[in-house]
N, C-alpha and C positions, 0 to 999 in steps of 0.2 A: 504493500499500499504506499509506503514512503517513497519508493522510486517514482511511482505515478504522480504523487503529489509534487515531488521535486520537479518533474518534467513539466507539469502544468504551470508551476510557479515560474520556471525559467522561460517558458513560452510567453507568459503574460508580461514578464519584465522586458523581453525583447520586442514585443509588439508595441510597447509604449514609446519606442524611439521615434516612430513617425509622428506621434503627437508632440513630442518635444521639438522636433525639427520643423513643425508647421509654421511657427512665426518667421523662421529664416526663409522658408519657401515662399510665404506670402510676400515678405519684403522683397525677395528677389524678383518675383513676378511683377510687382509694382515698379521696381527700378528698371526692369527690362522694357517697360513701355516707353521709356524716354528715347526719342529718336537719336540715332547715330551713336551715342555713348552708353546707352542702357546696358548692352551686353557686357561691356568692359567694366562698367560701374557695379554690376551685379556679381562679379566674381567673388568678392569677399562673403557675400551672403550665400552663394552657392557652396563655398568652402565650409561655411558654418553648418549648413544642412548635411553636407557629406561627412563632416567630422562627427556629427551626432549619430548619423546612420551607421 
C-alpha cells in the first residue's frame, strides 16, 4: 500500500509544475505580442517556465 501511495504523491507533486510555470507562460505570451522585439524580449520568461518545468 505504501508504494502506491508514494507513487500517487510523486505524480501529484510533478503535475503541479505546470501550475507554477503558468505566470511565466502568460507573461511570455503577452510580451510576444509586441511587434519586432517581442520574441527576443520574451526569452527570459521562456527560460523561467523551462526552469520550473
